[in-house]
Biopython code that builds the backbone (N, CA, C, O; Angstrom):
import numpy as np
from Bio.PDB.StructureBuilder import StructureBuilder

atoms = [
    (1, "MET", "N", (15.967, -7.789, -4.009)),
    (1, "MET", "CA", (16.160, -8.081, -2.600)),
    (1, "MET", "C", (16.809, -9.461, -2.474)),
    (1, "MET", "O", (16.450, -10.385, -3.203)),
    (2, "SER", "N", (17.737, -9.598, -1.575)),
    (2, "SER", "CA", (18.420, -10.875, -1.369)),
    (2, "SER", "C", (17.446, -11.901, -0.792)),
    (2, "SER", "O", (16.330, -11.566, -0.394)),
    (3, "GLN", "N", (17.890, -13.157, -0.756)),
    (3, "GLN", "CA", (17.045, -14.226, -0.229)),
    (3, "GLN", "C", (16.624, -13.911, 1.206)),
    (3, "GLN", "O", (15.439, -13.967, 1.533)),
    (4, "ASP", "N", (17.591, -13.582, 2.058)),
    (4, "ASP", "CA", (17.281, -13.153, 3.420)),
    (4, "ASP", "C", (17.353, -11.636, 3.436)),
    (4, "ASP", "O", (18.418, -11.078, 3.174)),
    (5, "PRO", "N", (16.258, -10.950, 3.733)),
    (5, "PRO", "CA", (16.328, -9.487, 3.778)),
    (5, "PRO", "C", (17.424, -9.027, 4.741)),
    (5, "PRO", "O", (17.572, -9.558, 5.842)),
    (6, "CYS", "N", (18.179, -8.037, 4.302)),
    (6, "CYS", "CA", (19.306, -7.514, 5.082)),
    (6, "CYS", "C", (18.862, -6.269, 5.851)),
    (6, "CYS", "O", (18.367, -5.303, 5.271)),
    (7, "ILE", "N", (19.052, -6.316, 7.166)),
    (7, "ILE", "CA", (18.683, -5.214, 8.051)),
    (7, "ILE", "C", (19.966, -4.590, 8.600)),
    (7, "ILE", "O", (20.811, -5.290, 9.158)),
    (8, "LEU", "N", (20.107, -3.284, 8.442)),
    (8, "LEU", "CA", (21.196, -2.548, 9.082)),
    (8, "LEU", "C", (20.631, -1.963, 10.370)),
    (8, "LEU", "O", (19.657, -1.212, 10.343)),
    (9, "TYR", "N", (21.250, -2.312, 11.505)),
    (9, "TYR", "CA", (20.804, -1.793, 12.796)),
    (9, "TYR", "C", (21.860, -0.827, 13.311)),
    (9, "TYR", "O", (22.979, -1.233, 13.629)),
    (10, "VAL", "N", (21.504, 0.454, 13.395)),
    (10, "VAL", "CA", (22.405, 1.505, 13.874)),
    (10, "VAL", "C", (22.056, 1.766, 15.336)),
    (10, "VAL", "O", (21.006, 2.327, 15.646)),
    (11, "GLU", "N", (22.959, 1.346, 16.233)),
    (11, "GLU", "CA", (22.685, 1.376, 17.677)),
    (11, "GLU", "C", (24.009, 1.379, 18.423)),
    (11, "GLU", "O", (24.870, 0.544, 18.145)),
    (12, "ASP", "N", (24.191, 2.298, 19.364)),
    (12, "ASP", "CA", (25.445, 2.366, 20.119)),
    (12, "ASP", "C", (25.499, 1.376, 21.278)),
    (12, "ASP", "O", (26.589, 1.069, 21.762)),
    (13, "ASN", "N", (24.366, 0.871, 21.735)),
    (13, "ASN", "CA", (24.326, -0.028, 22.891)),
    (13, "ASN", "C", (24.478, -1.482, 22.442)),
    (13, "ASN", "O", (23.630, -2.009, 21.722)),
    (14, "ILE", "N", (25.566, -2.124, 22.876)),
    (14, "ILE", "CA", (25.858, -3.486, 22.422)),
    (14, "ILE", "C", (24.793, -4.486, 22.861)),
    (14, "ILE", "O", (24.476, -5.407, 22.107)),
    (15, "ALA", "N", (24.235, -4.331, 24.052)),
    (15, "ALA", "CA", (23.202, -5.260, 24.523)),
    (15, "ALA", "C", (21.965, -5.191, 23.621)),
    (15, "ALA", "O", (21.371, -6.218, 23.292)),
    (16, "ASN", "N", (21.589, -3.989, 23.231)),
    (16, "ASN", "CA", (20.447, -3.837, 22.318)),
    (16, "ASN", "C", (20.751, -4.471, 20.964)),
    (16, "ASN", "O", (19.896, -5.138, 20.381)),
    (17, "ARG", "N", (21.980, -4.258, 20.460)),
    (17, "ARG", "CA", (22.355, -4.852, 19.164)),
    (17, "ARG", "C", (22.292, -6.373, 19.219)),
    (17, "ARG", "O", (21.778, -7.010, 18.300)),
    (18, "LEU", "N", (22.817, -6.960, 20.305)),
    (18, "LEU", "CA", (22.804, -8.416, 20.424)),
    (18, "LEU", "C", (21.382, -8.973, 20.474)),
    (18, "LEU", "O", (21.085, -9.976, 19.824)),
    (19, "LEU", "N", (20.509, -8.331, 21.238)),
    (19, "LEU", "CA", (19.131, -8.787, 21.351)),
    (19, "LEU", "C", (18.429, -8.727, 19.990)),
    (19, "LEU", "O", (17.818, -9.706, 19.562)),
    (20, "VAL", "N", (18.516, -7.597, 19.324)),
    (20, "VAL", "CA", (17.834, -7.439, 18.038)),
    (20, "VAL", "C", (18.405, -8.405, 17.008)),
    (20, "VAL", "O", (17.656, -8.979, 16.217)),
    (21, "ARG", "N", (19.724, -8.590, 17.008)),
    (21, "ARG", "CA", (20.342, -9.544, 16.072)),
    (21, "ARG", "C", (19.774, -10.948, 16.302)),
    (21, "ARG", "O", (19.367, -11.616, 15.351)),
    (22, "ARG", "N", (19.745, -11.392, 17.556)),
    (22, "ARG", "CA", (19.235, -12.742, 17.861)),
    (22, "ARG", "C", (17.799, -12.915, 17.400)),
    (22, "ARG", "O", (17.455, -13.917, 16.773)),
    (23, "VAL", "N", (16.969, -11.940, 17.712)),
    (23, "VAL", "CA", (15.548, -12.025, 17.367)),
    (23, "VAL", "C", (15.354, -12.056, 15.853)),
    (23, "VAL", "O", (14.598, -12.878, 15.335)),
    (24, "LEU", "N", (16.039, -11.158, 15.147)),
    (24, "LEU", "CA", (15.833, -11.068, 13.698)),
    (24, "LEU", "C", (16.471, -12.230, 12.942)),
    (24, "LEU", "O", (15.882, -12.747, 11.992)),
    (25, "GLU", "N", (17.679, -12.648, 13.356)),
    (25, "GLU", "CA", (18.311, -13.781, 12.681)),
    (25, "GLU", "C", (17.500, -15.055, 12.883)),
    (25, "GLU", "O", (17.440, -15.894, 11.984)),
    (26, "ALA", "N", (16.880, -15.213, 14.038)),
    (26, "ALA", "CA", (16.033, -16.381, 14.294)),
    (26, "ALA", "C", (14.808, -16.390, 13.387)),
    (26, "ALA", "O", (14.197, -17.435, 13.165)),
    (27, "SER", "N", (14.456, -15.217, 12.864)),
    (27, "SER", "CA", (13.307, -15.099, 11.960)),
    (27, "SER", "C", (13.722, -15.059, 10.492)),
    (27, "SER", "O", (12.895, -14.787, 9.622)),
    (28, "GLY", "N", (14.999, -15.331, 10.213)),
    (28, "GLY", "CA", (15.446, -15.424, 8.830)),
    (28, "GLY", "C", (15.997, -14.160, 8.218)),
    (28, "GLY", "O", (16.194, -14.099, 7.004)),
    (29, "TYR", "N", (16.251, -13.149, 9.027)),
    (29, "TYR", "CA", (16.835, -11.917, 8.510)),
    (29, "TYR", "C", (18.352, -11.957, 8.649)),
    (29, "TYR", "O", (18.889, -12.598, 9.552)),
    (30, "SER", "N", (19.027, -11.268, 7.751)),
    (30, "SER", "CA", (20.459, -11.041, 7.861)),
    (30, "SER", "C", (20.626, -9.678, 8.531)),
    (30, "SER", "O", (19.971, -8.713, 8.136)),
    (31, "VAL", "N", (21.494, -9.587, 9.538)),
    (31, "VAL", "CA", (21.635, -8.338, 10.296)),
    (31, "VAL", "C", (23.070, -7.836, 10.214)),
    (31, "VAL", "O", (24.022, -8.576, 10.462)),
    (32, "ILE", "N", (23.202, -6.561, 9.860)),
    (32, "ILE", "CA", (24.485, -5.862, 9.888)),
    (32, "ILE", "C", (24.361, -4.821, 10.992)),
    (32, "ILE", "O", (23.340, -4.142, 11.097)),
    (33, "GLU", "N", (25.393, -4.696, 11.809)),
    (33, "GLU", "CA", (25.343, -3.746, 12.925)),
    (33, "GLU", "C", (26.295, -2.583, 12.689)),
    (33, "GLU", "O", (27.395, -2.755, 12.164)),
    (34, "ALA", "N", (25.853, -1.406, 13.084)),
    (34, "ALA", "CA", (26.696, -0.215, 13.079)),
    (34, "ALA", "C", (26.541, 0.443, 14.433)),
    (34, "ALA", "O", (25.424, 0.686, 14.888)),
    (35, "GLU", "N", (27.668, 0.735, 15.083)),
    (35, "GLU", "CA", (27.562, 1.311, 16.435)),
    (35, "GLU", "C", (27.509, 2.830, 16.432)),
    (35, "GLU", "O", (27.290, 3.445, 17.475)),
    (36, "ASN", "N", (27.710, 3.447, 15.256)),
    (36, "ASN", "CA", (27.645, 4.902, 15.159)),
    (36, "ASN", "C", (27.433, 5.311, 13.699)),
    (36, "ASN", "O", (27.366, 4.459, 12.813)),
    (37, "ALA", "N", (27.329, 6.608, 13.456)),
    (37, "ALA", "CA", (27.050, 7.104, 12.109)),
    (37, "ALA", "C", (28.147, 6.729, 11.124)),
    (37, "ALA", "O", (27.857, 6.309, 10.004)),
    (38, "GLN", "N", (29.407, 6.876, 11.530)),
    (38, "GLN", "CA", (30.514, 6.541, 10.627)),
    (38, "GLN", "C", (30.447, 5.075, 10.215)),
    (38, "GLN", "O", (30.616, 4.748, 9.041)),
    (39, "ASN", "N", (30.200, 4.198, 11.177)),
    (39, "ASN", "CA", (30.023, 2.765, 10.890)),
    (39, "ASN", "C", (28.879, 2.550, 9.906)),
    (39, "ASN", "O", (28.995, 1.735, 8.990)),
    (40, "ALA", "N", (27.787, 3.266, 10.087)),
    (40, "ALA", "CA", (26.622, 3.119, 9.211)),
    (40, "ALA", "C", (26.990, 3.460, 7.771)),
    (40, "ALA", "O", (26.628, 2.732, 6.846)),
    (41, "PHE", "N", (27.708, 4.566, 7.579)),
    (41, "PHE", "CA", (28.122, 4.953, 6.225)),
    (41, "PHE", "C", (29.038, 3.889, 5.611)),
    (41, "PHE", "O", (28.925, 3.578, 4.425)),
    (42, "GLU", "N", (29.942, 3.335, 6.423)),
    (42, "GLU", "CA", (30.847, 2.284, 5.929)),
    (42, "GLU", "C", (30.062, 1.040, 5.532)),
    (42, "GLU", "O", (30.342, 0.443, 4.492)),
    (43, "CYS", "N", (29.101, 0.645, 6.328)),
    (43, "CYS", "CA", (28.277, -0.535, 6.024)),
    (43, "CYS", "C", (27.494, -0.335, 4.729)),
    (43, "CYS", "O", (27.422, -1.236, 3.892)),
    (44, "ILE", "N", (26.918, 0.835, 4.573)),
    (44, "ILE", "CA", (26.108, 1.129, 3.390)),
    (44, "ILE", "C", (26.976, 1.159, 2.131)),
    (44, "ILE", "O", (26.523, 0.779, 1.052)),
    (45, "ALA", "N", (28.227, 1.612, 2.272)),
    (45, "ALA", "CA", (29.137, 1.639, 1.117)),
    (45, "ALA", "C", (29.436, 0.223, 0.623)),
    (45, "ALA", "O", (29.685, 0.018, -0.565)),
    (46, "LYS", "N", (29.412, -0.750, 1.532)),
    (46, "LYS", "CA", (29.706, -2.143, 1.176)),
    (46, "LYS", "C", (28.475, -2.907, 0.713)),
    (46, "LYS", "O", (28.577, -3.782, -0.147)),
    (47, "ASN", "N", (27.310, -2.586, 1.275)),
    (47, "ASN", "CA", (26.118, -3.387, 1.030)),
    (47, "ASN", "C", (24.874, -2.548, 1.320)),
    (47, "ASN", "O", (24.702, -2.062, 2.437)),
    (48, "THR", "N", (24.011, -2.378, 0.324)),
    (48, "THR", "CA", (22.778, -1.628, 0.544)),
    (48, "THR", "C", (21.772, -2.510, 1.274)),
    (48, "THR", "O", (21.388, -3.561, 0.760)),
    (49, "PRO", "N", (21.343, -2.099, 2.461)),
    (49, "PRO", "CA", (20.382, -2.914, 3.217)),
    (49, "PRO", "C", (18.975, -2.800, 2.631)),
    (49, "PRO", "O", (18.675, -1.883, 1.866)),
    (50, "ASP", "N", (18.131, -3.740, 3.002)),
    (50, "ASP", "CA", (16.724, -3.698, 2.598)),
    (50, "ASP", "C", (15.910, -2.821, 3.543)),
    (50, "ASP", "O", (14.844, -2.322, 3.180)),
    (51, "LEU", "N", (16.427, -2.637, 4.771)),
    (51, "LEU", "CA", (15.751, -1.831, 5.781)),
    (51, "LEU", "C", (16.797, -1.391, 6.800)),
    (51, "LEU", "O", (17.754, -2.119, 7.066)),
    (52, "ILE", "N", (16.615, -0.197, 7.370)),
    (52, "ILE", "CA", (17.523, 0.320, 8.397)),
    (52, "ILE", "C", (16.729, 0.558, 9.677)),
    (52, "ILE", "O", (15.709, 1.246, 9.673)),
    (53, "LEU", "N", (17.214, -0.023, 10.769)),
    (53, "LEU", "CA", (16.673, 0.268, 12.103)),
    (53, "LEU", "C", (17.577, 1.325, 12.714)),
    (53, "LEU", "O", (18.795, 1.152, 12.761)),
    (54, "MET", "N", (16.994, 2.410, 13.180)),
    (54, "MET", "CA", (17.776, 3.567, 13.626)),
    (54, "MET", "C", (17.497, 3.915, 15.076)),
    (54, "MET", "O", (16.377, 4.274, 15.439)),
    (55, "ASP", "N", (18.542, 3.803, 15.911)),
    (55, "ASP", "CA", (18.444, 4.334, 17.270)),
    (55, "ASP", "C", (18.474, 5.855, 17.151)),
    (55, "ASP", "O", (19.197, 6.387, 16.308)),
    (56, "ILE", "N", (17.724, 6.545, 17.956)),
    (56, "ILE", "CA", (17.696, 8.010, 17.888)),
    (56, "ILE", "C", (18.763, 8.633, 18.780)),
    (56, "ILE", "O", (19.402, 9.607, 18.382)),
    (57, "ASN", "N", (18.968, 8.092, 19.973)),
    (57, "ASN", "CA", (19.914, 8.679, 20.925)),
    (57, "ASN", "C", (21.279, 8.013, 20.816)),
    (57, "ASN", "O", (21.538, 6.978, 21.429)),
    (58, "MET", "N", (22.146, 8.635, 20.017)),
    (58, "MET", "CA", (23.512, 8.118, 19.864)),
    (58, "MET", "C", (24.489, 9.244, 20.169)),
    (58, "MET", "O", (24.152, 10.419, 20.021)),
    (59, "PRO", "N", (25.707, 8.888, 20.598)),
    (59, "PRO", "CA", (26.646, 9.912, 21.062)),
    (59, "PRO", "C", (27.262, 10.797, 19.975)),
    (59, "PRO", "O", (27.517, 11.974, 20.233)),
    (60, "ASP", "N", (27.509, 10.279, 18.781)),
    (60, "ASP", "CA", (28.205, 11.122, 17.800)),
    (60, "ASP", "C", (27.232, 11.969, 16.982)),
    (60, "ASP", "O", (27.231, 13.195, 17.086)),
    (61, "ILE", "N", (26.428, 11.331, 16.191)),
    (61, "ILE", "CA", (25.390, 12.016, 15.411)),
    (61, "ILE", "C", (24.078, 11.351, 15.800)),
    (61, "ILE", "O", (23.968, 10.127, 15.741)),
    (62, "ASP", "N", (23.082, 12.138, 16.197)),
    (62, "ASP", "CA", (21.828, 11.510, 16.618)),
    (62, "ASP", "C", (21.089, 10.915, 15.420)),
    (62, "ASP", "O", (21.381, 11.234, 14.267)),
    (63, "GLY", "N", (20.137, 10.055, 15.719)),
    (63, "GLY", "CA", (19.408, 9.347, 14.674)),
    (63, "GLY", "C", (18.604, 10.249, 13.751)),
    (63, "GLY", "O", (18.410, 9.915, 12.582)),
    (64, "TYR", "N", (18.130, 11.387, 14.253)),
    (64, "TYR", "CA", (17.399, 12.328, 13.397)),
    (64, "TYR", "C", (18.327, 12.852, 12.298)),
    (64, "TYR", "O", (17.983, 12.839, 11.116)),
    (65, "THR", "N", (19.500, 13.309, 12.711)),
    (65, "THR", "CA", (20.469, 13.874, 11.768)),
    (65, "THR", "C", (20.957, 12.817, 10.791)),
    (65, "THR", "O", (21.043, 13.065, 9.588)),
    (66, "LEU", "N", (21.276, 11.633, 11.311)),
    (66, "LEU", "CA", (21.749, 10.560, 10.445)),
    (66, "LEU", "C", (20.676, 10.154, 9.441)),
    (66, "LEU", "O", (20.988, 9.905, 8.276)),
    (67, "THR", "N", (19.437, 10.084, 9.863)),
    (67, "THR", "CA", (18.340, 9.746, 8.943)),
    (67, "THR", "C", (18.257, 10.770, 7.824)),
    (67, "THR", "O", (18.135, 10.402, 6.656)),
    (68, "ARG", "N", (18.323, 12.049, 8.167)),
    (68, "ARG", "CA", (18.270, 13.100, 7.134)),
    (68, "ARG", "C", (19.415, 12.945, 6.133)),
    (68, "ARG", "O", (19.217, 13.098, 4.928)),
    (69, "LYS", "N", (20.613, 12.642, 6.637)),
    (69, "LYS", "CA", (21.776, 12.462, 5.756)),
    (69, "LYS", "C", (21.603, 11.242, 4.851)),
    (69, "LYS", "O", (21.909, 11.298, 3.660)),
    (70, "LEU", "N", (21.111, 10.141, 5.422)),
    (70, "LEU", "CA", (20.932, 8.924, 4.630)),
    (70, "LEU", "C", (19.878, 9.115, 3.546)),
    (70, "LEU", "O", (20.039, 8.615, 2.433)),
    (71, "LYS", "N", (18.811, 9.826, 3.856)),
    (71, "LYS", "CA", (17.739, 10.041, 2.882)),
    (71, "LYS", "C", (18.207, 10.910, 1.706)),
    (71, "LYS", "O", (17.524, 10.975, 0.684)),
    (72, "GLN", "N", (19.353, 11.574, 1.836)),
    (72, "GLN", "CA", (19.913, 12.362, 0.745)),
    (72, "GLN", "C", (20.840, 11.533, -0.144)),
    (72, "GLN", "O", (21.254, 11.998, -1.206)),
    (73, "MET", "N", (21.169, 10.302, 0.281)),
    (73, "MET", "CA", (22.070, 9.443, -0.492)),
    (73, "MET", "C", (21.265, 8.643, -1.512)),
    (73, "MET", "O", (20.335, 7.931, -1.135)),
    (74, "PRO", "N", (21.608, 8.747, -2.796)),
    (74, "PRO", "CA", (20.844, 8.024, -3.821)),
    (74, "PRO", "C", (20.746, 6.514, -3.568)),
    (74, "PRO", "O", (19.718, 5.910, -3.876)),
    (75, "SER", "N", (21.786, 5.900, -3.016)),
    (75, "SER", "CA", (21.782, 4.444, -2.844)),
    (75, "SER", "C", (20.798, 3.961, -1.775)),
    (75, "SER", "O", (20.367, 2.809, -1.812)),
    (76, "VAL", "N", (20.443, 4.818, -0.835)),
    (76, "VAL", "CA", (19.539, 4.393, 0.248)),
    (76, "VAL", "C", (18.317, 5.281, 0.439)),
    (76, "VAL", "O", (17.551, 5.078, 1.381)),
    (77, "LYS", "N", (18.121, 6.257, -0.434)),
    (77, "LYS", "CA", (17.003, 7.184, -0.212)),
    (77, "LYS", "C", (15.645, 6.496, -0.208)),
    (77, "LYS", "O", (14.698, 7.002, 0.393)),
    (78, "ASN", "N", (15.538, 5.337, -0.879)),
    (78, "ASN", "CA", (14.264, 4.611, -0.902)),
    (78, "ASN", "C", (14.231, 3.425, 0.056)),
    (78, "ASN", "O", (13.255, 2.676, 0.076)),
    (79, "VAL", "N", (15.287, 3.246, 0.850)),
    (79, "VAL", "CA", (15.329, 2.174, 1.841)),
    (79, "VAL", "C", (14.541, 2.638, 3.072)),
    (79, "VAL", "O", (14.798, 3.726, 3.589)),
    (80, "PRO", "N", (13.597, 1.839, 3.542)),
    (80, "PRO", "CA", (12.851, 2.264, 4.740)),
    (80, "PRO", "C", (13.783, 2.393, 5.947)),
    (80, "PRO", "O", (14.608, 1.519, 6.215)),
    (81, "ILE", "N", (13.629, 3.497, 6.658)),
    (81, "ILE", "CA", (14.362, 3.716, 7.909)),
    (81, "ILE", "C", (13.323, 3.753, 9.029)),
    (81, "ILE", "O", (12.407, 4.575, 9.034)),
    (82, "ILE", "N", (13.502, 2.829, 9.976)),
    (82, "ILE", "CA", (12.549, 2.698, 11.081)),
    (82, "ILE", "C", (13.251, 3.093, 12.376)),
    (82, "ILE", "O", (14.262, 2.498, 12.748)),
    (83, "ALA", "N", (12.712, 4.095, 13.055)),
    (83, "ALA", "CA", (13.260, 4.490, 14.352)),
    (83, "ALA", "C", (12.966, 3.380, 15.358)),
    (83, "ALA", "O", (11.831, 2.917, 15.472)),
    (84, "LEU", "N", (13.990, 2.964, 16.078)),
    (84, "LEU", "CA", (13.842, 1.990, 17.167)),
    (84, "LEU", "C", (14.375, 2.716, 18.390)),
    (84, "LEU", "O", (15.586, 2.782, 18.606)),
    (85, "THR", "N", (13.470, 3.259, 19.185)),
    (85, "THR", "CA", (13.888, 4.252, 20.170)),
    (85, "THR", "C", (13.120, 4.193, 21.483)),
    (85, "THR", "O", (11.978, 3.738, 21.548)),
    (86, "ALA", "N", (13.790, 4.668, 22.521)),
    (86, "ALA", "CA", (13.160, 4.817, 23.831)),
    (86, "ALA", "C", (12.467, 6.169, 23.954)),
    (86, "ALA", "O", (11.836, 6.451, 24.973)),
    (87, "ASN", "N", (12.578, 7.009, 22.925)),
    (87, "ASN", "CA", (11.911, 8.315, 22.936)),
    (87, "ASN", "C", (10.415, 8.094, 22.706)),
    (87, "ASN", "O", (9.971, 7.914, 21.572)),
    (88, "VAL", "N", (9.651, 8.110, 23.788)),
    (88, "VAL", "CA", (8.229, 7.811, 23.683)),
    (88, "VAL", "C", (7.352, 8.922, 24.268)),
    (88, "VAL", "O", (6.191, 8.696, 24.610)),
    (89, "MET", "N", (7.912, 10.101, 24.376)),
    (89, "MET", "CA", (7.135, 11.223, 24.890)),
    (89, "MET", "C", (6.256, 11.782, 23.764)),
    (89, "MET", "O", (6.475, 11.499, 22.586)),
    (90, "LYS", "N", (5.276, 12.568, 24.151)),
    (90, "LYS", "CA", (4.390, 13.182, 23.167)),
    (90, "LYS", "C", (5.226, 13.966, 22.148)),
    (90, "LYS", "O", (6.069, 14.782, 22.522)),
    (91, "GLY", "N", (4.987, 13.714, 20.883)),
    (91, "GLY", "CA", (5.694, 14.415, 19.815)),
    (91, "GLY", "C", (6.916, 13.683, 19.287)),
    (91, "GLY", "O", (7.422, 14.033, 18.221)),
    (92, "ASP", "N", (7.407, 12.670, 20.006)),
    (92, "ASP", "CA", (8.614, 11.967, 19.554)),
    (92, "ASP", "C", (8.384, 11.217, 18.239)),
    (92, "ASP", "O", (9.230, 11.257, 17.346)),
    (93, "ARG", "N", (7.251, 10.539, 18.122)),
    (93, "ARG", "CA", (6.946, 9.828, 16.873)),
    (93, "ARG", "C", (6.928, 10.819, 15.701)),
    (93, "ARG", "O", (7.495, 10.546, 14.644)),
    (94, "GLU", "N", (6.286, 11.949, 15.893)),
    (94, "GLU", "CA", (6.190, 12.951, 14.840)),
    (94, "GLU", "C", (7.571, 13.474, 14.456)),
    (94, "GLU", "O", (7.848, 13.689, 13.277)),
    (95, "ARG", "N", (8.442, 13.680, 15.456)),
    (95, "ARG", "CA", (9.804, 14.160, 15.176)),
    (95, "ARG", "C", (10.576, 13.148, 14.328)),
    (95, "ARG", "O", (11.329, 13.537, 13.436)),
    (96, "THR", "N", (10.395, 11.848, 14.600)),
    (96, "THR", "CA", (11.116, 10.841, 13.815)),
    (96, "THR", "C", (10.611, 10.828, 12.373)),
    (96, "THR", "O", (11.402, 10.694, 11.440)),
    (97, "ILE", "N", (9.312, 10.965, 12.190)),
    (97, "ILE", "CA", (8.742, 10.974, 10.837)),
    (97, "ILE", "C", (9.202, 12.231, 10.098)),
    (97, "ILE", "O", (9.553, 12.169, 8.920)),
    (98, "LYS", "N", (9.198, 13.365, 10.790)),
    (98, "LYS", "CA", (9.638, 14.621, 10.172)),
    (98, "LYS", "C", (11.108, 14.542, 9.751)),
    (98, "LYS", "O", (11.503, 15.142, 8.751)),
    (99, "ALA", "N", (11.911, 13.806, 10.511)),
    (99, "ALA", "CA", (13.334, 13.653, 10.177)),
    (99, "ALA", "C", (13.534, 12.738, 8.969)),
    (99, "ALA", "O", (14.624, 12.691, 8.400)),
    (100, "GLY", "N", (12.484, 12.009, 8.576)),
    (100, "GLY", "CA", (12.591, 11.145, 7.405)),
    (100, "GLY", "C", (12.400, 9.668, 7.681)),
    (100, "GLY", "O", (12.449, 8.856, 6.757)),
    (101, "CYS", "N", (12.181, 9.304, 8.947)),
    (101, "CYS", "CA", (11.946, 7.895, 9.246)),
    (101, "CYS", "C", (10.610, 7.464, 8.649)),
    (101, "CYS", "O", (9.650, 8.233, 8.607)),
    (102, "ASP", "N", (10.573, 6.220, 8.191)),
    (102, "ASP", "CA", (9.367, 5.682, 7.580)),
    (102, "ASP", "C", (8.475, 4.976, 8.590)),
    (102, "ASP", "O", (7.354, 4.584, 8.267)),
    (103, "GLY", "N", (8.968, 4.815, 9.802)),
    (103, "GLY", "CA", (8.196, 4.152, 10.844)),
    (103, "GLY", "C", (8.859, 4.325, 12.193)),
    (103, "GLY", "O", (9.900, 4.971, 12.313)),
    (104, "TYR", "N", (8.244, 3.742, 13.205)),
    (104, "TYR", "CA", (8.641, 4.004, 14.591)),
    (104, "TYR", "C", (8.299, 2.786, 15.434)),
    (104, "TYR", "O", (7.149, 2.348, 15.456)),
    (105, "ILE", "N", (9.295, 2.233, 16.129)),
    (105, "ILE", "CA", (9.094, 1.122, 17.050)),
    (105, "ILE", "C", (9.670, 1.544, 18.403)),
    (105, "ILE", "O", (10.813, 1.992, 18.483)),
    (106, "GLN", "N", (8.875, 1.398, 19.461)),
    (106, "GLN", "CA", (9.302, 1.795, 20.803)),
    (106, "GLN", "C", (10.196, 0.746, 21.438)),
    (106, "GLN", "O", (10.039, -0.452, 21.200)),
    (107, "LYS", "N", (11.145, 1.216, 22.258)),
    (107, "LYS", "CA", (11.885, 0.351, 23.164)),
    (107, "LYS", "C", (11.197, 0.448, 24.511)),
    (107, "LYS", "O", (10.622, 1.495, 24.806)),
    (108, "PRO", "N", (11.220, -0.552, 25.326)),
    (108, "PRO", "CA", (11.836, -1.845, 25.028)),
    (108, "PRO", "C", (11.044, -2.583, 23.953)),
    (108, "PRO", "O", (9.815, -2.517, 23.912)),
    (109, "ILE", "N", (11.767, -3.282, 23.089)),
    (109, "ILE", "CA", (11.093, -3.989, 22.005)),
    (109, "ILE", "C", (10.318, -5.180, 22.541)),
    (109, "ILE", "O", (10.640, -5.739, 23.589)),
    (110, "ASP", "N", (9.294, -5.547, 21.797)),
    (110, "ASP", "CA", (8.545, -6.771, 22.078)),
    (110, "ASP", "C", (9.153, -7.826, 21.151)),
    (110, "ASP", "O", (8.921, -7.801, 19.943)),
    (111, "VAL", "N", (9.931, -8.754, 21.720)),
    (111, "VAL", "CA", (10.667, -9.726, 20.893)),
    (111, "VAL", "C", (9.725, -10.611, 20.080)),
    (111, "VAL", "O", (10.122, -11.137, 19.040)),
    (112, "ASP", "N", (8.494, -10.781, 20.532)),
    (112, "ASP", "CA", (7.532, -11.587, 19.777)),
    (112, "ASP", "C", (6.952, -10.813, 18.595)),
    (112, "ASP", "O", (6.575, -11.409, 17.587)),
    (113, "MET", "N", (6.882, -9.508, 18.717)),
    (113, "MET", "CA", (6.280, -8.671, 17.665)),
    (113, "MET", "C", (7.302, -8.130, 16.654)),
    (113, "MET", "O", (6.943, -7.858, 15.508)),
    (114, "LEU", "N", (8.559, -7.972, 17.060)),
    (114, "LEU", "CA", (9.543, -7.307, 16.209)),
    (114, "LEU", "C", (9.664, -7.923, 14.809)),
    (114, "LEU", "O", (9.640, -7.175, 13.832)),
    (115, "PRO", "N", (9.793, -9.248, 14.664)),
    (115, "PRO", "CA", (9.925, -9.798, 13.308)),
    (115, "PRO", "C", (8.740, -9.451, 12.399)),
    (115, "PRO", "O", (8.932, -9.167, 11.217)),
    (116, "GLU", "N", (7.526, -9.473, 12.942)),
    (116, "GLU", "CA", (6.359, -9.132, 12.135)),
    (116, "GLU", "C", (6.325, -7.639, 11.819)),
    (116, "GLU", "O", (5.909, -7.246, 10.729)),
    (117, "GLN", "N", (6.763, -6.803, 12.768)),
    (117, "GLN", "CA", (6.824, -5.364, 12.493)),
    (117, "GLN", "C", (7.794, -5.106, 11.337)),
    (117, "GLN", "O", (7.499, -4.315, 10.440)),
    (118, "ILE", "N", (8.941, -5.769, 11.361)),
    (118, "ILE", "CA", (9.933, -5.606, 10.297)),
    (118, "ILE", "C", (9.362, -6.098, 8.965)),
    (118, "ILE", "O", (9.503, -5.434, 7.937)),
    (119, "ALA", "N", (8.716, -7.270, 8.994)),
    (119, "ALA", "CA", (8.117, -7.819, 7.768)),
    (119, "ALA", "C", (7.091, -6.852, 7.181)),
    (119, "ALA", "O", (7.028, -6.675, 5.965)),
    (120, "ARG", "N", (6.299, -6.236, 8.030)),
    (120, "ARG", "CA", (5.292, -5.282, 7.559)),
    (120, "ARG", "C", (5.957, -4.079, 6.882)),
    (120, "ARG", "O", (5.516, -3.643, 5.819)),
    (121, "TYR", "N", (7.004, -3.549, 7.491)),
    (121, "TYR", "CA", (7.685, -2.409, 6.881)),
    (121, "TYR", "C", (8.336, -2.787, 5.551)),
    (121, "TYR", "O", (8.363, -1.981, 4.621)),
    (122, "LEU", "N", (8.858, -4.004, 5.460)),
    (122, "LEU", "CA", (9.467, -4.460, 4.204)),
    (122, "LEU", "C", (8.403, -4.621, 3.114)),
    (122, "LEU", "O", (8.651, -4.292, 1.954)),
    (123, "ARG", "N", (7.231, -5.122, 3.476)),
    (123, "ARG", "CA", (6.140, -5.274, 2.498)),
    (123, "ARG", "C", (5.667, -3.928, 1.991)),
    (123, "ARG", "O", (5.319, -3.790, 0.819)),
    (124, "GLU", "N", (5.651, -2.926, 2.873)),
    (124, "GLU", "CA", (5.163, -1.594, 2.507)),
    (124, "GLU", "C", (6.169, -0.824, 1.659)),
    (124, "GLU", "O", (5.805, 0.146, 0.994)),
    (125, "ALA", "N", (7.427, -1.249, 1.676)),
    (125, "ALA", "CA", (8.485, -0.506, 0.966)),
    (125, "ALA", "C", (8.325, -0.615, -0.547)),
    (125, "ALA", "O", (9.125, -0.053, -1.294)),
]
sb = StructureBuilder()
sb.init_structure("model")
sb.init_model(0)
sb.init_chain("A")
sb.init_seg("    ")
for serial, (resi, resn, name, xyz) in enumerate(atoms, 1):
    if name == "N":
        sb.init_residue(resn, " ", resi, " ")
    sb.init_atom(name, np.array(xyz, "f"), 0.0, 1.0, " ", f" {name:<3s}", serial, name[0])
structure = sb.get_structure()
């Protein structure tokens, strides 16, 4: 693992990406952003992240499908993928885990809790 853990954040909403980047970089994380599935694959080809934050509702390929595809790639199959999603209805957490996500964080994020949530997932990996 690099000195600063590298987080890949897959999210189509620029405001969400900016907020998460600010919060995580302030806590010593390196953040790479991907606005869609194709971007995510390109980022992973250049640099294997230590953890992936995955938005579920994206326009091209949804986060469930992208998670399943990533978990089949040898270079990232053991990288924790954490759903960061507004999907908070009954059964949504279970659907993210079934798709291959290793964890689940609800939106709107708690900016005070997010760095510790990420640290916990990295420790468990």
